[in-house]
Structure formats: C-alpha cells, structure tokens
MDTraj code that builds the backbone (N, CA, C; nanometers):
import mdtraj as md
import numpy as np

residues = "MET SER SER PRO VAL PRO TYR SER ALA VAL ASN LYS SER PRO ALA GLU ALA SER THR ARG PHE LEU TRP GLU LEU ARG ARG GLN GLY ASP TRP SER TYR GLU VAL THR GLY GLU CYS PRO GLY CYS ARG CYS PRO MET THR LYS SER TRP PRO TYR GLY GLN PRO VAL THR THR LYS GLY PRO PHE ARG ARG ARG GLU ARG PRO ASP ASP ASP ASP GLY PRO TRP PHE THR LYS CYS THR CYS SER THR TRP HIS VAL ASN ARG PRO ASP GLY VAL GLU GLU GLY CYS GLY VAL GLY PHE TYR ILE ALA PHE PRO PRO GLN GLY LEU PRO ARG".split()
xyz = np.array([
    [16.4818, -0.1322, 23.0186],
    [16.5722, -0.1853, 22.9107],
    [16.5958, -0.3658, 22.9654],
    [16.6316, -0.4007, 22.8536],
    [16.6744, -0.5608, 22.8873],
    [16.8181, -0.6054, 22.7808],
    [16.8737, -0.6837, 22.8529],
    [16.9956, -0.7418, 22.7805],
    [16.9830, -0.8706, 22.7271],
    [17.0684, -0.9102, 22.5989],
    [17.0505, -1.0526, 22.5914],
    [17.1340, -1.1455, 22.6739],
    [17.2365, -1.0490, 22.7644],
    [17.3551, -1.1382, 22.8288],
    [17.2533, -1.1764, 22.9822],
    [17.2568, -1.3331, 22.9756],
    [17.2034, -1.3780, 23.0762],
    [17.2939, -1.3676, 23.2143],
    [17.1987, -1.3604, 23.3018],
    [17.2703, -1.3936, 23.4160],
    [17.3823, -1.4849, 23.4847],
    [17.4552, -1.4539, 23.5483],
    [17.5641, -1.5804, 23.5787],
    [17.6498, -1.4947, 23.6959],
    [17.6231, -1.5845, 23.7764],
    [17.7107, -1.5874, 23.9139],
    [17.8593, -1.6458, 23.9218],
    [17.9147, -1.5615, 23.8524],
    [18.0403, -1.6052, 23.8139],
    [18.1529, -1.5154, 23.8956],
    [18.2808, -1.5088, 23.9538],
    [18.3564, -1.4345, 23.9948],
    [18.4599, -1.4134, 23.9422],
    [18.5162, -1.3078, 23.9297],
    [18.6506, -1.2940, 23.8313],
    [18.7646, -1.3153, 23.9379],
    [18.8882, -1.3198, 23.9376],
    [18.9968, -1.3505, 24.0034],
    [19.0705, -1.1916, 24.0186],
    [19.1348, -1.1367, 24.1605],
    [19.1876, -1.0183, 24.1885],
    [19.2907, -1.0013, 24.0370],
    [19.3631, -1.1210, 23.9688],
    [19.4261, -1.0742, 23.8997],
    [19.3960, -1.0466, 23.7611],
    [19.2255, -1.0053, 23.7372],
    [19.1470, -0.9863, 23.6251],
    [19.0981, -0.8630, 23.6940],
    [19.1287, -0.7682, 23.7520],
    [19.1173, -0.6307, 23.8085],
    [19.0548, -0.5399, 23.7266],
    [18.9346, -0.4720, 23.7018],
    [18.8988, -0.3996, 23.6259],
    [18.9624, -0.2755, 23.6217],
    [19.0335, -0.1800, 23.5558],
    [19.0866, -0.0720, 23.5466],
    [19.0019, 0.0537, 23.4657],
    [18.8739, -0.0010, 23.4548],
    [18.7990, 0.1231, 23.3392],
    [18.6860, 0.1951, 23.4461],
    [18.7119, 0.2027, 23.5751],
    [18.6218, 0.2720, 23.6399],
    [18.6689, 0.4135, 23.6833],
    [18.5890, 0.5037, 23.7128],
    [18.6287, 0.6896, 23.7690],
    [18.5978, 0.6249, 23.9173],
    [18.7272, 0.6668, 24.0236],
    [18.6809, 0.6883, 24.1411],
    [18.7038, 0.8233, 24.1921],
    [18.6032, 0.8630, 24.2620],
    [18.5636, 1.0045, 24.3479],
    [18.5404, 0.9801, 24.4843],
    [18.5886, 1.0685, 24.5500],
    [18.5449, 1.0943, 24.7166],
    [18.4047, 1.1719, 24.7629],
    [18.3272, 1.1182, 24.7640],
    [18.1896, 1.1819, 24.7763],
    [18.1315, 1.2240, 24.9427],
    [18.0782, 1.3330, 24.9520],
    [18.0082, 1.3473, 25.0632],
    [17.8598, 1.3645, 25.0448],
    [17.7769, 1.2477, 25.0743],
    [17.6848, 1.2994, 25.0860],
    [17.5394, 1.2257, 25.2304],
    [17.5997, 1.3355, 25.3135],
    [17.5980, 1.2775, 25.4828],
    [17.7230, 1.2345, 25.5205],
    [17.7719, 1.1057, 25.5214],
    [17.8825, 1.0335, 25.5233],
    [17.9677, 1.0494, 25.4219],
    [18.1217, 1.0741, 25.4238],
    [18.2215, 1.0463, 25.3245],
    [18.2024, 0.9069, 25.2477],
    [18.2046, 0.8801, 25.1244],
    [18.1775, 0.7490, 25.0903],
    [18.2999, 0.7693, 24.9439],
    [18.3484, 0.6574, 24.9012],
    [18.4113, 0.6163, 24.7655],
    [18.2873, 0.5582, 24.6848],
    [18.2960, 0.6397, 24.5532],
    [18.1832, 0.6069, 24.4789],
    [18.2576, 0.5611, 24.3614],
    [18.2142, 0.4828, 24.2516],
    [18.3175, 0.4177, 24.1108],
    [18.2512, 0.3680, 24.0424],
    [18.2398, 0.4744, 23.9044],
    [18.1423, 0.4418, 23.8113],
    [18.2157, 0.3778, 23.6992],
    [18.1600, 0.2741, 23.6439],
    [18.2085, 0.2240, 23.5019],
    [18.1331, 0.1058, 23.4473],
    [18.1847, 0.0625, 23.3973],
    [18.1389, -0.0453, 23.2842],
    [18.1488, -0.1771, 23.3401],
    [18.0470, -0.2523, 23.3788],
    [18.0739, -0.3949, 23.4335],
    [18.1436, -0.4996, 23.3407],
    [18.2360, -0.5448, 23.3896],
    [18.3257, -0.6885, 23.2880],
    [18.2365, -0.7529, 23.2270],
    [18.1160, -0.7806, 23.2803],
    [18.0407, -0.9116, 23.2494],
    [17.9583, -0.8938, 23.1676],
    [17.8826, -0.7756, 23.1968],
    [17.8164, -0.7560, 23.0975],
    [17.8085, -0.6333, 22.9898],
    [17.8811, -0.5117, 23.0588],
    [17.9240, -0.4176, 22.9577],
    [17.8631, -0.2881, 22.9935],
    [17.7438, -0.3132, 23.0905],
    [17.6391, -0.2062, 23.1152],
    [17.7341, -0.1267, 23.2229],
    [17.6521, -0.0132, 23.2040],
    [17.6984, 0.1027, 23.3002],
    [17.6700, 0.0819, 23.4477],
    [17.7413, 0.1014, 23.5703],
    [17.7202, 0.0856, 23.7111],
    [17.7828, 0.2034, 23.7706],
    [17.7255, 0.1830, 23.8998],
    [17.7966, 0.2589, 24.0203],
    [17.7725, 0.1838, 24.1555],
    [17.9206, 0.1880, 24.2244],
    [17.9377, 0.1046, 24.3558],
    [17.9854, 0.2217, 24.4453],
    [17.9194, 0.2065, 24.5496],
    [17.9690, 0.2933, 24.6748],
    [18.0419, 0.1924, 24.7825],
    [18.0984, 0.2754, 24.8648],
    [18.1892, 0.2226, 24.9952],
    [18.1843, 0.3292, 25.0685],
    [18.1749, 0.2738, 25.2258],
    [18.1690, 0.3916, 25.3264],
    [18.3501, 0.4139, 25.3332],
    [18.3883, 0.5252, 25.3619],
    [18.4960, 0.5815, 25.3796],
    [18.6032, 0.5182, 25.4676],
    [18.5448, 0.4915, 25.6145],
    [18.5960, 0.3924, 25.7233],
    [18.5319, 0.2954, 25.7389],
    [18.5362, 0.2516, 25.8661],
    [18.5191, 0.1354, 25.9393],
    [18.3765, 0.2123, 25.9892],
    [18.2614, 0.1521, 25.9712],
    [18.1116, 0.1560, 26.0033],
    [18.1332, 0.1245, 26.1483],
    [18.0861, 0.2517, 26.2221],
    [18.0551, 0.2225, 26.3870],
    [17.9690, 0.1267, 26.4160],
    [18.0064, 0.0630, 26.5323],
    [17.9189, -0.0207, 26.5644],
    [17.8597, -0.0088, 26.7149],
    [17.7524, -0.0205, 26.7880],
    [17.6830, 0.0343, 26.9129],
    [17.7389, -0.1216, 27.0216],
    [17.7743, -0.2106, 26.9703],
    [17.7759, -0.3266, 27.0600],
    [17.8779, -0.3902, 27.0214],
    [17.9471, -0.4997, 27.0786],
    [18.0074, -0.6168, 27.0237],
    [18.1457, -0.5518, 26.9087],
    [18.1717, -0.6752, 26.8679],
    [18.3218, -0.6538, 26.7964],
    [18.2839, -0.5684, 26.6793],
    [18.4337, -0.5130, 26.5693],
    [18.3424, -0.4437, 26.4536],
    [18.3490, -0.5738, 26.3651],
    [18.2349, -0.5829, 26.2720],
    [18.1853, -0.6269, 26.1541],
    [18.2554, -0.6547, 26.0521],
    [18.2436, -0.7611, 25.9761],
    [18.3479, -0.7881, 25.9091],
    [18.2891, -0.7067, 25.7559],
    [18.3919, -0.6070, 25.7332],
    [18.3718, -0.5400, 25.5961],
    [18.3838, -0.6064, 25.4472],
    [18.3355, -0.5784, 25.3572],
    [18.3094, -0.6187, 25.2327],
    [18.4678, -0.5907, 25.1939],
    [18.4924, -0.4978, 25.2086],
    [18.6380, -0.4603, 25.1197],
    [18.7550, -0.4802, 25.2237],
    [18.8923, -0.4867, 25.1740],
    [18.9748, -0.5060, 25.2473],
    [19.0484, -0.3677, 25.2812],
    [19.1506, -0.3530, 25.3610],
    [19.2083, -0.2111, 25.3999],
    [19.2575, -0.1170, 25.2949],
    [19.2406, -0.0210, 25.2869],
    [19.3098, 0.0918, 25.1501],
    [19.4139, 0.0353, 25.1108],
    [19.5207, -0.0149, 25.1612],
    [19.6251, -0.0556, 25.0983],
    [19.6750, -0.1633, 25.0663],
    [19.5624, -0.2510, 25.0392],
    [19.5583, -0.4050, 25.0161],
    [19.5185, -0.4219, 24.8662],
    [19.5004, -0.3544, 24.8204],
    [19.4556, -0.3586, 24.6559],
    [19.3324, -0.3593, 24.6136],
    [19.2994, -0.4111, 24.4927],
    [19.1830, -0.4059, 24.4530],
    [19.0628, -0.4816, 24.5333],
    [18.9278, -0.3723, 24.5251],
    [18.8211, -0.3811, 24.6095],
    [18.7195, -0.4992, 24.5153],
    [18.6443, -0.5836, 24.5925],
    [18.5520, -0.6482, 24.5024],
    [18.4277, -0.6239, 24.5479],
    [18.3608, -0.6255, 24.4023],
    [18.1946, -0.5828, 24.4131],
    [18.1417, -0.6940, 24.2795],
    [17.9985, -0.6769, 24.3426],
    [17.9280, -0.7598, 24.2413],
    [17.8495, -0.6499, 24.1369],
    [17.8032, -0.6954, 24.0267],
    [17.7749, -0.6026, 23.9027],
    [17.6468, -0.5457, 23.9684],
    [17.6295, -0.3827, 23.9450],
    [17.4990, -0.3240, 24.0408],
    [17.4201, -0.2283, 23.9161],
    [17.4581, -0.2834, 23.7854],
    [17.3547, -0.2169, 23.6694],
    [17.2419, -0.2366, 23.6706],
    [17.1491, -0.1293, 23.6571],
    [17.0007, -0.1342, 23.6790],
    [16.9408, -0.2492, 23.4998],
    [17.0140, -0.2732, 23.4445],
    [16.9803, -0.3585, 23.3689],
    [16.9136, -0.4819, 23.3573],
    [16.7731, -0.5389, 23.3074],
    [16.7111, -0.6358, 23.3558],
    [16.7824, -0.7665, 23.2614],
    [16.8532, -0.8862, 23.3056],
    [16.9319, -0.9751, 23.2496],
    [16.8519, -1.0800, 23.2439],
    [16.8439, -1.1865, 23.1383],
    [16.7761, -1.2916, 23.1423],
    [16.7996, -1.4159, 23.2245],
    [16.7180, -1.4745, 23.2761],
    [16.7023, -1.5520, 23.3677],
    [16.7795, -1.5250, 23.5063],
    [16.7443, -1.3871, 23.5472],
    [16.7813, -1.3601, 23.6611],
    [16.7014, -1.3765, 23.7784],
    [16.7560, -1.4351, 23.8887],
    [16.6863, -1.5133, 23.9945],
    [16.5555, -1.4158, 24.0486],
    [16.4390, -1.4764, 24.0946],
    [16.3404, -1.3816, 24.1855],
    [16.4195, -1.3348, 24.2973],
    [16.3742, -1.1851, 24.3135],
    [16.4664, -1.1619, 24.4791],
    [16.6093, -1.0916, 24.4241],
    [16.6691, -1.1123, 24.3149],
    [16.7643, -1.0219, 24.2662],
    [16.7561, -0.8937, 24.1824],
    [16.7450, -0.8013, 24.2605],
    [16.7197, -0.6401, 24.2005],
    [16.8204, -0.5947, 24.0736],
    [16.9141, -0.6136, 24.0919],
    [17.0097, -0.5756, 23.9953],
    [17.1297, -0.6476, 23.9567],
    [17.1930, -0.6036, 23.8647],
    [17.3182, -0.6816, 23.8123],
    [17.2759, -0.8127, 23.7285],
    [17.4082, -0.8641, 23.6884],
    [17.4143, -0.9719, 23.5952],
    [17.4286, -1.0522, 23.6587],
    [17.4812, -1.0500, 23.7901],
    [17.5312, -1.1785, 23.8931],
    [17.6920, -1.1841, 23.8571],
    [17.7581, -1.1193, 23.8203],
    [17.9278, -1.1427, 23.7443],
    [17.9858, -1.0588, 23.8985],
    [18.1048, -1.0851, 23.9522],
    [18.1442, -1.0622, 24.0869],
    [18.3136, -1.0154, 24.0263],
    [18.3407, -0.9351, 24.0524],
    [18.4781, -0.9032, 23.9977],
    [18.5095, -0.7727, 24.1283],
    [18.6953, -0.7885, 24.0565],
    [18.7624, -0.6600, 24.1579],
    [18.7610, -0.5305, 24.0804],
    [18.8051, -0.4124, 24.1236],
    [18.7829, -0.2785, 24.0370],
    [18.9435, -0.2915, 24.1034],
    [19.0109, -0.2180, 24.0270],
    [19.1524, -0.1184, 24.0671],
    [19.1497, -0.0147, 24.1295],
    [19.2478, 0.0193, 24.2087],
    [19.2581, 0.1255, 24.2314],
    [19.3247, 0.2444, 24.1318],
    [19.2785, 0.3632, 24.1347],
    [19.3656, 0.4538, 23.9996],
    [19.5055, 0.4544, 24.0362],
    [19.5771, 0.4722, 23.9285],
    [19.7136, 0.4596, 23.9468],
    [19.7929, 0.6001, 24.0188],
    [19.7162, 0.6867, 24.0414],
    [19.7644, 0.7921, 24.1246],
    [19.7170, 0.7932, 24.2966],
    [19.6641, 0.6574, 24.3329],
    [19.5856, 0.6204, 24.4596],
    [19.4883, 0.6610, 24.4689],
    [19.3682, 0.6559, 24.5910],
    [19.2855, 0.7111, 24.6396],
    [19.2402, 0.8286, 24.6266],
    [19.1411, 0.8603, 24.5877],
    [19.1470, 1.0057, 24.6276],
    [19.1153, 1.0245, 24.7612],
    [19.1718, 1.1272, 24.7913],
    [19.1446, 1.1669, 24.9153],
    [19.0961, 1.2844, 24.9650],
])
top = md.Topology()
chain = top.add_chain()
for i, resn in enumerate(residues, 1):
    res = top.add_residue(resn, chain, resSeq=i)
    for name in ("N", "CA", "C"):
        top.add_atom(name, md.element.get_by_symbol(name[0]), res)
traj = md.Trajectory(xyz[None], top)
C-alpha cells in the first residue's frame, strides 16, 4: 500500500497532542501500554507500545527513556504506520516521519 502523503520529519508541539488513540495495558511477556489510532500527519492507522515501567539495566545508571513519568502528560512518538510514503529515506522502514504527542485518556492511564 502506498500513500501520496510525502515523508516529512516534522515534530508537533505538546499543545497539539492527539486524542484519537485507544489506550490498552497489555501483557505479552512483560506489561506494556499499547496505543492504536490514526497518525495526525498522514492519517494512516498505527500502533505504538511503551514498556509499563523503567527497563532494568544490568550495569550503570538508568538509561534515558523515550517517555516522561506517568504523571507528566502526553507521550511523544513518531509515526509507526506501515504505509509506504513518497520520498521516505533509505533505511527508514515505517512511518511518515511526523513526530507527535499522544494525550492520556480522560479517565487516566489503564491500570
């Protein structure tokens, strides 16, 4: 499947956080948050997962996470759709390049 929407590495601000995602707490081995919805950049369906807690490291300090703590507001992601977009750079296997924030559900994160 291909899209006429060209690849574009644009980042949206937290004020533009998308509210069109379904949040689920899933367990497939380890617990994770999984969101499904429509990318606000290309309007293609996508899914994104985040680990439920801080990943354990075997040595050294905690690594920086892609997302802030649970109470800090929307989480950042890049588009992960499987649609092929015009002018997507070599080596980039998914998405339209748009980075955006996903707002928490009004009732809070699933527990």
